[in-house]
C-alpha positions as CSV (number, residue, x, y, z in Angstrom):
1,R,-0.2,0.0,0.2
2,E,1.7,3.3,-1.3
3,Q,1.4,6.6,1.0
4,A,0.2,9.6,0.1
5,R,2.6,12.3,-0.7
6,P,1.9,15.3,1.2
7,S,0.6,17.9,-1.6
8,R,3.2,21.1,-2.2
9,L,1.8,24.2,-0.1
10,W,2.2,27.7,-1.6
11,A,2.3,30.9,-0.2
12,V,3.2,34.6,-1.2
13,Q,6.6,36.0,0.4
14,V,6.3,39.9,0.7
15,A,9.3,40.3,2.0
16,A,12.7,38.8,3.7
17,F,14.2,40.9,6.1
18,A,17.4,40.4,8.4
19,R,16.4,41.1,12.0
20,N,13.4,39.1,13.3
21,H,11.3,42.5,15.0
22,D,10.9,43.8,11.1
23,A,9.4,40.5,10.1
24,E,6.9,40.4,13.0
25,T,6.3,43.6,13.0
26,L,5.2,43.7,9.1
27,A,3.2,40.0,9.7
28,G,1.9,42.2,12.7
29,K,0.3,44.8,10.4
30,L,-0.7,42.3,7.3
31,K,-2.6,40.5,10.2
32,D,-4.1,43.6,11.4
33,K,-5.9,43.6,7.8
34,G,-7.3,40.6,7.9
35,Y,-4.2,38.1,5.8
36,D,-3.0,35.1,7.0
37,A,0.7,36.5,7.6
38,Y,3.6,34.6,9.6
39,V,7.6,34.6,9.6
40,M,9.5,31.7,8.1
41,V,13.6,31.5,9.3
42,A,15.7,30.4,6.4
43,E,19.8,30.7,6.2
44,V,20.8,31.4,3.0
45,N,24.8,31.5,2.1
46,S,25.3,31.6,5.9
47,K,22.7,34.6,6.5
48,V,19.1,34.3,8.3
49,W,16.1,35.6,7.0
50,H,12.9,36.3,8.3
51,R,10.7,35.9,5.6
52,V,7.1,37.2,5.7
53,R,4.5,34.8,4.2
54,I,0.9,35.2,3.7
55,G,-1.2,32.1,3.0
56,Q,-0.6,28.3,2.6
57,T,-2.6,26.5,-0.3
58,A,-2.1,23.4,-1.9
59,E,-3.8,25.0,-4.8
60,L,-1.3,26.8,-7.2
61,P,-3.7,29.2,-9.0
62,K,-5.6,30.7,-5.7
63,A,-1.3,31.6,-4.3
64,L,-1.0,33.2,-7.7
65,E,-4.4,35.6,-7.9
66,L,-3.4,36.1,-4.3
67,R,-0.7,37.5,-5.4
68,K,-1.9,40.1,-7.9
69,R,-4.3,41.7,-5.2
70,L,-1.0,41.9,-3.3
71,Q,1.4,43.6,-6.2
72,A,-2.0,45.6,-6.8
73,T,-3.3,46.7,-3.7
74,E,-0.7,46.5,-0.5
75,N,2.2,48.0,-2.9
76,F,4.4,44.7,-3.0
77,A,5.6,44.6,-6.1
78,Q,8.4,42.6,-5.4
79,A,6.3,39.7,-4.1
80,Y,6.1,36.0,-5.5
81,V,4.7,32.5,-4.8
82,A,7.0,30.3,-3.1
83,G,6.4,26.4,-2.7
84,R,7.0,24.3,0.3
């Protein structure tokens, strides 16, 4: 019997900060606006980044639509869809 593999989850990354405080502040402001915002920590080239992401969906089209909306209404021009 094969085990079901978990689906890939998609989110929209709107920013990345070296300082956790900056990321948490932005995530808090986005939560206050009703977004499902959270902070992820990642190490890239021996540097720690605090990534602000919004949403988690198994449906890529939904994530793409969220990115489009965030770019238009929240001025996150550099927002992109990230998988995990």
